[in-house]
N, C-alpha and C positions, 0 to 999 in steps of 0.2 A: 686776085682770086677769080677763077673762071666759073662759068655757070654750072660746070659739071662737078665742081667740088661740093661735097656734102655739107649741109648746114648743121652746125653744132648748136643745139638749143642752149639758150642763155637763161639760167634759173632766175637771174635778177629781173628779167623782163617777164617773168611768168611763163616762159616757154618750157616745154617739156613737162613730164610728170602726168598724172591723171587729169582728165578733163573734169573741172568742178561741176559741170552740168550733168555728168553721168554718175548715178548713184553707185556706191561700191557694191561688189558682189556679196551676197549673204554668206555667212560663214558656213563651212561644211557641217559643223555640229548642229546648227539650228535646222538644217534641211534634211538631216539623216533620218531615215525611218526607224521606228522603235524596234528593238530586238526582242523577240519572243523566246522564252526559255521553257522548254518542255521537261516535265519531271520524268524520271526514269520509271518505267512500268514495273521493273523488278523491285525497286525501292518501295513503290506503293503497295505491291502485293505482299512484300515482306512486312511492311508496317501493319497492314490489315490482318495478316496472319498472326502477328505477335499480339495485336489487340484482342483478337478472338481467343487466343490461347490464354491471355491474362484474365479475360472475363470468365472463361471456363474454369481456370484454376481457382479463381475467387469463389465460384459457385461450389466447387468441390471442397474447398477449405471450410466454407460455411456449413455444408452438409456434414462433413466429418466432425466439425466442432459441435454441431447440434446433436450428433449421435454419441460422440465420445467425450464431450466437454466435461461431464461429471467425472468420468474415469480419469481424464488428464488432470483435472483439478485435484483428485485424490492422490495422484502421483506427485503433484507439487507439494501437497501437505506431507506426504510420506518423505519426500526428499528434505523438506525443512525440518521435520522431526529427526531425520537421520543425522543431519549436520548439527542439530541442536544437542544431541546426546553424544556426538563424536568426541568432544573433549573428554568425557567420562570413559568412553570405550577405549580411546587411545591411551588414557592414563592407566587403565587396567592392562592393556596390551603391553605397555612398556614394563610392567611388572612380571612379565613372562607368561601371562594368560593368553591363550589363543583368542583371536579377534572374534570368532563366532561365539565362543564361550563368554567373552566379555560383553558382547552385545546381548546375549541371553540373560546375563546377570542384571544388566541395566534395565532391560525390558521387564523382567519378572519383578524386580524391585519397584519399578514405577507402577506396574499393575497392582501389586500388593498394597502400595500406598493409596491408590485410588479406591481399591476394594475396601480397605480399612476405613477410609473416609465415608464411603457410601454405607458401610455397615453401621458406623457410629451415628452419622447424621443424615443418611439418605432419606429416611422416613420423615424426619423433621423438616428437611429441605423441601421435599415434595409437598408436604402439607402447607408449609408457609408460602411456597410459590403459588399454590392453588388459591390460598386465601388472599394473597397479594393481587392476583389477577381479578378476583371477584370484588376486591375492595377498590379497584380503580374508579368505577363510576361514583362511589361515595366520596372518594378523594377529590374528584373533579367538581362535584357539587359543593364540597366544603370550600374549595378554592374560589369558586364563583361567588359563594355567599360572603366570603371574606372580602373579595374585591368590591362587591356591591356595597357592603357595609362600610368599608374604609374609604374608598375613593368615589362612591356613588356612581359606579361604572354602568349600571343598568344592563348587565349581561344576562341574556336569557339562558338559564341553566339547561333547559331541554335542548335548545339549539346548539349550545356549546358541547354537550356530551354527544349529540348526534354528529357534529362536525368532526369530533375526535374518534368516532366509532367506539364509544365507551359505554353505550347503553347496555343494560342487562340482556336485552333481547339480542343485540348484536354480538355480544360476547358469547352468549349461548349458541348463536348461529355459527360463529367462528369455531367454537369447540366442536360442534356437530360436523362442520365441514372438515376439520382436521381429523376427526375420528373416522368419518366416512363409512360407518358401519363395520361389520366383521371383515369384509373384504378389504376395506380401506385400512383398518388396523393391521391386518396381516401383511398387506403390501408395504405399509410404512415400516413395519418391523423388519421385513425381509430386506428392504432397501437400506435401512440403517445398519443392519448386520452386515450386509454386503460391503457397504462403504467402510465400516469399521474394520472388517477383516482385510479389505484391500489396503487400507492405510497401514495396518499393523504389519502385514506380510511384507509389503514393499519397503516399509521403514526398516524392518529387520534386514532385508536383503541389501538395501542401499548402505546400511551401516556395517554389516558383517563383511560384505564383499567390496567395500569402498576402494581399497588399493587395486583390486583386480579390475573393477569398472574404470578406474582412472587410467590404468595402463591400456585397457582395451580401446578406450576413446582416443588416447594419445597415439596409438598405433596407426590411426587413420590420418594423422597429420604429419607434416614435414618436421624434420628434427628441430628447426628453429621455433616452429609453432608449438611443438610438444612442450618445450620449456615454458613458454608463455601459458599454455593451458594448465600445466601442473602448478605453476605459481598462482594462477587465478583460483584453481580448486583449493589449494592450501589456504590462501588468504580468506576465501569464503567460509571455509570450515572453521578456521581459528577465530576470526573476528565475529562473524554472524552467529556461529554456534555458541561462543562464549557470551555474546550479547543476549541471546534468547535464554540461556540458562540463568544468567544473572537476573533478567526480568521476571522469569518464572519464580525464582527464589524470593525476590523482593515482593512480588505479588502475593505469594503464599503467606509470607510473614505479615504483610499488611492486612490481608483478608483475615488472618487468625486474630490479630490484635484488635482490629476494628469490630469483628463479630463478637469477641469477648467483651469489649467495652459496651457495645450496643446491648448485649444480654444483661450486663450488670445494671445499666440504667433503664432497662425494660423498654427498649425501642421496639415498636411493632415490626415483626418479620426480621428479627435481628440477624438470622443466618444468611438469607439471600442479600440483605442489605450490606452485611460485612463482606461477603464475596464480591458484590458489585463494587464496593468502595476500593477493595484491594486490587482488583483486576483493572478497573478504569484508571486508577491513579498511576499505574505503571505503563499501560499500553496506550494511553492517550496523553501525550506530553503536554506540559504547560498548564492546560486547563483541566487535566484529568483529576487532580487532587480535589479541586472545587466541585467538579461534577460528581465525584465519588461520594462526597458527604452531603451534596445538595438534596438528593432523593431521600436518604434517611432523615435529614433535618426537616424535609417537607412533611413526611409522615409523623414525625415527632411534634411538629407545630400544632397539629390538631388533636394530639393526645396529651402532651404536657409541654407547653411552650418553653419551659425552663430547660428542657433537654437540648434545645438548639444551642444554648450557650455552652453546655457541657460538650456537645459534639464538636463545635468550632474550636473549643479550647483543646480537646484531645487531638483533633486533626492537626492543629498547629504544632503542638508539642511533638507528636509522632513524626511530622514532616521534618522537623529539625533533627530528631534522632536518626531518621533515615538518611538525611543528607550528609550528616557529619560522622555517623558511626557505621550504619549498615552498608550504605552504598560504597564507600571507599574500600571496605573489606571484601565485599562480594564482587564488585565491578572493577577490581584493580587491573586485570589483564584483558578487559574487554574494551571495545571502542565506544566513543561517545558520538552521538549524532546531534546535529543542530536541531533545536526544538522546532523551528519552522519547517525544516525538511521532514522531520518525524511526524509533525501534525499533518502536513500535506500528504504524506504516504498513508496515513490512517484514512483520510477522506477519500483518496484515490482508490485504496484497497476496498473500502466499504462500497464505493460506487461500482466497482467492477465485480466483486464477489460477495457482497453483503456483509453481515457481521463477522464471518470468518475472515474476510478480506481485510477488515479493520485490524485484526490481530496479526495477520501475516504481512501486512504492508510494511511495518517497521523492519522485520528481518530482511525482506527483499531490498529495502532501501539501504540497510546496513551492508549487504553484499555489494550493491552497486557503488556505494561510497568507498568501501574498502578497496575494491578493484581500481577505482578512479584515483584514489590516493596513492596506490602502488605504481600505476603506470602514467598518471597524469603529470604534467610538468607545470610547476608554478614559478613565477618570477618574483624577484625582490621588488618591494614597493619603491616607487620614486620618492626621493627625499621630500618633495613638496607635499606628497600625500601623507607621509609620516608627520610632517609639521602641522598639517591640518588636524590630525588626530590628537595632538598634544593639547592638554587643557591650557587655557590662558593663564598667565601669571597674575 
């Protein structure tokens, strides 16, 4: 081999390849500069514009609700009344009576029943309610005296009544505030009449023109959504309407029999106590029956303690008759609501709209549940879950 021939490196001798004394070059990734990403100015402007629009829209909604909240709530009550009487109106319409005439018959009949009740018991009810309000401080003092004597509680009766705002002076101040003089009375009467007329007029309109209103709203939807809307409307009317009618009927019967029994055993303020027991037992589920008779029993405890036993006995017997005789006959075609859901709807309605909300909470829940049952999808339970529910042998 000549000197001009190229030398081939021998890997076995360590010839060739990288020099071990020279460090390897750093990787390109570790020495690459960071990449800066700039946001699109148009996206930022659009986001800020939508945020400002959302804030302004929220302010407008709050202002409109503050001005028209009472009117919109009256419309909600009118709609609930309309769907409540719809089964009766529809039944008359199927007999060949025009829907407007059928609505008039139902409305006039309802008003006549209310007027007859007020004519027979209005003065007694007003007198007993006034006496009941004035007797609350004395009742609170009796409760404190009983607790101190029985459990040695050492409760200050003056502080107790002041904390409950049940002193005679405070009740007088509340009555004076509610009255507000001649102008206050006039304003209250005008407001009550306006609300009553609004509810009655729109209830009649929603009930008499229900098919036309339903078609008008459906005309703004696509054909596929029209079918869904009509089904939701019909389900709401049939289920919730029948539910409300059944509850009103059961509450009326319960109030009548409780008031009659309270009058027979001479319970103080028997008429408002009977109405309270009947309404509370139907529109507050699970605990409504016990709350309904707790207040009459409390008043009877300081008048004739033996009446407590009679009240509990009557309430127990009537509850069984209602569960096994009255409810199956009246509520055959209406929906049943889980007691927990119904109780939660009462509390939510009371928190949102006050005492009226506690009454309309269950019908609204009935509508939501009826629609969800119609369009919701449920799955069969897994066999292991069914096995867990079986009682042990």
